[in-house]
C-alpha positions in Angstrom: 0.0 0.0 0.0 1.4 3.4 -1.0 2.1 6.2 1.5 -0.4 9.0 1.2 1.0 12.1 -0.5 0.5 14.3 2.6 2.3 11.9 4.8 5.1 11.5 2.2 5.9 15.3 2.3 6.0 15.2 6.1 8.2 12.2 6.3 10.6 13.6 3.7 11.3 16.5 5.9 11.7 14.4 9.1 14.2 12.1 7.4 16.2 15.0 6.0 16.4 16.6 9.4 17.2 13.4 11.2 20.0 12.6 8.7 21.5 16.0 9.3 21.3 15.5 13.1 23.0 12.1 12.8 25.9 13.6 10.9 26.2 16.5 13.2 26.1 14.6 16.4 28.5 12.0 15.1 31.2 14.5 14.1 33.3 13.7 17.2 33.7 10.1 15.8 33.3 10.6 12.1 36.2 9.9 9.7 38.6 12.8 9.5 37.1 16.1 10.5 33.7 15.5 8.8 30.8 17.4 10.3 27.8 18.3 8.2 27.7 15.5 5.7 27.3 18.0 2.8 23.7 16.9 1.9 21.8 18.8 -0.8 18.5 17.2 0.1 16.8 20.5 0.4 16.7 20.8 -3.4 14.0 18.1 -3.3 11.6 20.0 -1.1 8.2 20.9 -2.6 7.6 24.5 -3.8 9.4 27.3 -2.0 11.0 26.4 1.3 13.2 28.0 4.0 15.0 26.1 6.9 17.4 26.9 9.8 19.1 24.4 12.1 21.2 24.3 15.2 23.0 21.4 16.8 24.8 21.0 20.1 27.5 18.3 20.2 29.0 17.0 23.4 31.8 14.4 22.8 33.7 12.6 25.6 37.0 11.3 24.2 39.8 10.3 26.6 42.7 7.9 26.7 45.6 6.6 28.8 49.3 6.8 27.9 51.2 3.6 27.5 54.7 2.6 28.7 56.0 3.8 25.3 55.1 7.4 25.9 56.9 10.1 28.0 54.1 9.9 30.7 53.2 6.1 31.2 49.8 5.7 32.8 48.9 9.3 32.5 45.2 10.1 31.6 44.5 12.6 28.9 41.2 13.8 30.2 38.4 14.6 27.8 40.3 16.2 24.8 37.2 16.8 22.5 35.5 20.1 23.2 31.8 20.7 22.9 30.7 22.8 20.0 27.7 24.1 18.1 26.8 23.3 14.5 24.8 25.8 12.4 23.0 25.2 9.1 20.4 26.8 6.8 19.0 26.7 3.3 16.4 28.4 1.0 14.9 26.7 -2.0 12.8 28.1 -4.8 10.7 26.6 -7.5 11.6 28.5 -10.6 9.5 26.6 -13.1 7.7 23.4 -13.8 11.0 21.5 -14.1 13.5 23.8 -12.6 14.4 24.4 -8.9 17.2 26.3 -7.1 18.7 26.3 -3.6 21.2 28.1 -1.6 22.7 26.1 1.3 24.8 27.1 4.3 26.7 24.5 6.3 29.9 24.0 8.3 31.3 20.9 6.5 34.6 20.3 8.4 35.9 21.2 11.8 37.9 20.3 14.8 37.9 21.5 18.5 40.6 19.8 20.6 42.2 20.5 24.0 44.2 18.1 26.2 43.4 19.4 29.7 44.9 16.8 32.1 48.3 16.3 33.6 50.5 14.4 33.7 50.0 13.5 30.0 52.5 13.9 27.2 50.2 16.3 25.3 48.9 18.4 28.2 48.0 21.9 26.9 48.1 20.9 23.3 45.1 22.2 21.4 43.8 22.6 17.8 40.9 24.3 16.1 39.8 24.2 12.5 36.7 26.0 11.2 34.9 26.0 7.8 31.8 27.7 6.5 30.4 27.0 3.1 27.7 28.4 0.8 26.5 26.2 -2.0 24.3 27.2 -4.9 22.5 24.4 -6.6 20.2 24.1 -9.7 18.1 21.0 -10.4 16.4 20.2 -13.7 13.7 17.5 -13.9 14.0 15.3 -17.0 11.4 12.8 -18.3 11.1 9.4 -16.8 11.4 10.6 -13.1 15.0 11.5 -13.5 16.6 14.8 -12.4 20.1 16.2 -12.6 21.6 18.9 -10.4 24.8 20.8 -9.8 26.3 24.0 -8.6 29.2 25.9 -7.0 30.4 25.9 -3.4 32.4 28.7 -1.8 34.1 27.7 1.4 36.2 29.5 4.0 38.7 27.9 6.4 40.9 29.0 9.3 43.0 26.9 11.7 45.3 27.1 14.6 47.2 24.7 17.0 49.6 24.4 19.9 51.7 21.2 20.2 53.5 21.1 23.5 55.7 18.2 22.5 57.7 20.9 20.7 58.5 23.5 23.3 57.0 26.9 22.4 55.4 25.6 19.2 52.2 27.2 17.9 50.8 27.7 14.4 48.1 30.0 13.1 46.5 29.8 9.7 44.5 32.9 8.6 41.1 32.6 7.0 41.2 31.7 3.3 38.4 31.1 0.7 38.2 28.5 -2.0 35.8 27.3 -4.6 34.5 23.8 -5.4 31.5 22.2 -7.1 28.7 19.7 -6.6 27.0 17.5 -9.3 24.4 14.8 -9.0 21.5 12.8 -10.3 18.4 11.4 -8.8 15.5 9.1 -9.6 12.1 9.7 -8.0 8.7 8.0 -8.0 6.5 10.3 -5.8 3.6 8.0 -5.6 5.6 5.6 -3.4 7.9 8.3 -1.9 10.8 6.7 -3.7 14.0 8.7 -4.3 17.6 7.7 -4.9 20.1 10.5 -5.2 23.8 10.3 -6.0 25.9 13.4 -5.3 29.6 14.2 -5.9 31.3 16.9 -3.8 34.6 18.2 -5.2 37.7 19.0 -3.2 38.2 22.6 -2.2 41.7 24.0 -2.2 42.9 26.6 0.3 46.2 28.4 1.0 46.4 29.7 4.6 48.8 32.6 5.4 50.7 30.9 8.3 52.6 32.0 11.4 54.7 29.4 13.4 56.5 30.1 16.6 55.1 33.6 16.3 56.9 34.4 13.1 55.7 34.3 9.5 56.3 31.1 7.6 55.3 29.9 4.1 51.6 29.6 3.3 50.1 26.2 4.2 48.1 24.5 1.4 45.1 22.5 2.7 42.6 20.7 0.4 39.4 19.5 2.0 38.5 16.1 0.5 36.2 15.1 -2.3 33.2 12.9 -1.3 30.3 10.9 -2.7 26.9 10.7 -1.0 24.3 8.1 -1.9 20.9 8.9 -0.3 17.7 7.0 -0.6 14.2 6.6 0.7 11.1 4.6 -0.2 7.6 4.1 1.2 7.0 0.6 2.5 3.5 0.9 3.9 0.9 3.6 4.6 2.6 6.6 6.3 5.8 4.6 6.7 9.2 5.4 5.1 12.6 3.6 5.0 15.6 5.8 4.4 19.3 5.7 4.5 22.6 6.9 3.1 26.2 5.9 2.2 29.0 8.5 2.3 32.6 8.0 1.1 35.2 10.6 1.9 38.7 10.7 0.3 40.6 11.3 3.5 43.9 9.9 2.3 44.3 13.0 0.1 44.0 15.3 3.1 46.8 16.6 5.2 48.0 19.7 7.1 51.7 20.3 6.8 53.0 23.6 8.2 56.5 24.2 6.9 58.4 24.5 10.1 56.5 21.7 11.9 57.0 19.3 9.0 60.8 20.2 8.8 61.2 19.6 12.5 59.2 16.3 12.8 59.4 14.9 9.3 55.7 14.3 9.1 52.4 16.3 8.7 50.6 17.9 11.6 47.4 16.1 10.5 47.0 13.3 8.0 44.9 10.1 7.5 46.0 6.7 6.2 42.6 5.5 5.1 39.4 6.8 3.4 36.1 6.4 5.3 32.7 5.0 4.4 29.7 5.8 6.6 26.3 4.2 6.5 22.9 5.0 8.0 19.6 3.3 7.9 16.3 4.3 9.4 12.5 4.2 9.4 10.0 7.1 9.7 6.4 7.0 10.6 3.6 9.6 10.3 1.5 9.4 13.5 -1.0 12.1 12.7 -1.5 15.2 10.6 0.8 17.1 13.0 3.2 14.5 14.4 5.9 12.3 12.8 8.8 10.3 14.2 11.9 8.6 12.9 14.6 6.3 14.2 18.0 5.8 12.5 21.1 3.8 13.0 24.6 4.7 11.8 27.8 2.8 11.3 31.4 3.6 10.2 33.8 0.8 10.1 37.2 1.1 11.9 40.1 1.5 9.5 42.8 0.1 11.9 46.4 1.4 12.4 47.3 4.4 14.5 45.0 7.4 14.8 46.1 11.0 14.9 46.8 12.4 18.4 44.6 15.3 17.4 41.8 12.9 16.4 42.1 9.7 18.4 39.0 7.8 17.2 38.4 5.0 14.8 34.9 4.2 13.5 31.6 4.7 15.2 28.1 3.3 15.8 25.1 5.6 16.4 21.4 5.7 17.1 19.2 8.7 16.5 15.6 9.5 17.4 13.7 12.5 15.8 10.2 13.9 16.0 8.5 16.5 13.9 5.6 18.8 14.6 3.7 20.6 11.8 1.4 23.6 12.2 0.2 25.5 9.1 3.3 26.1 6.8 5.8 25.6 9.7 7.5 22.4 10.6 9.6 22.0 13.8 11.9 19.0 14.1 14.0 17.9 17.0 16.4 15.0 17.5 18.9 13.4 19.7 21.8 11.1 18.7 24.0 8.9 20.8 27.4 7.8 19.3 29.5 4.9 20.5 33.0 6.0 19.4 35.4 3.4 18.2 38.5 2.5 20.1 41.8 3.8 18.8 45.6 3.9 19.5 47.9 6.8 18.9 51.6 6.8 18.4 54.7 9.0 18.8 57.3 6.6 17.5 56.5 4.5 14.4 55.1 1.1 15.4 54.7 1.8 19.1 51.4 2.8 20.8 51.6 6.0 22.8 48.0 5.9 24.2 44.9 3.9 24.2 41.5 5.6 23.7 38.6 3.3 24.7 35.0 3.5 25.8 34.3 6.9 24.4 31.0 8.5 23.3 29.2 11.6 22.1 25.7 13.0 22.5 24.2 15.4 20.1 20.9 17.3 20.2 19.5 19.5 17.5 16.5 21.4 16.2 15.4 22.5 12.7 12.7 24.9 11.8 11.3 24.8 8.2 8.8 27.2 6.5 6.9 26.5 3.2 5.9 29.7 1.3 
């Protein structure tokens, strides 16, 4: 039995919001410095539509130094700071087959501080911020197929203090870069079916850099390319199954300030493996005003040593969302719990410096949408 059209519209918005909340809350454990998930799902909203979102993420990531570190047995304390995640979008119907959207998100980020002593990185900290605005056009072809694409403008700034090198600090001034997004989708509205495949290009930056308080060469940083596969389909009256698969090319990403790299022989941040994240969930319309959704997420561990500035490896998550509709306004809230995968870090190749185990994150968020 098909989902009724009214229920389909409601559930589409619940699942889009819940998916964003899953990505946001899972950022402390996601591969690399992934945060927003870079979804362009708003382009599939009906008619003209405006939305704003806010998430609060509270990770708890701590470890214990091994005998191969300078501080054997020392506990790191919670080195992952709480942070807020902002998002927003506006979508316009330009014609029978043409739609446009402008999307704001914060696709990548990091907030790290090692607070406890004695621990070999006590006082070390790192922060990376990005903001992106993406403009997307979608054209509907015959046979339920649509194609879409557009440009993304992204800004980045970063700074860090690494206490293993006495007096070392690095600041990277804000820089802007341009990338693009392209994709295609197949839709069958009568059963709420949609499958969308989206490619996000890399974005290149060159940050004016200061190390040890003095100017050094600019630091090139390229945020990674990625592919998102998102799908949903009705399975019964007012019931929707949805999910996603996201691949991110983290092996092409590194941060290598000139002085730090010359002193240590390695990047400040790099990753040895790409990541693939999965989510699967079910949504249910309870009434004309209320809908709920439940989703599970998984990212496989990649093994090997993790970065000291990102000591996690894989994740499992569960998210619960609810949506209330009144008139042309929809309010959606959600909560996500993330079981963060265990990881080991290293200082000397082949020897573990610390074990990070039993860590977690909790995220809550709200999104308000208006149809006009």
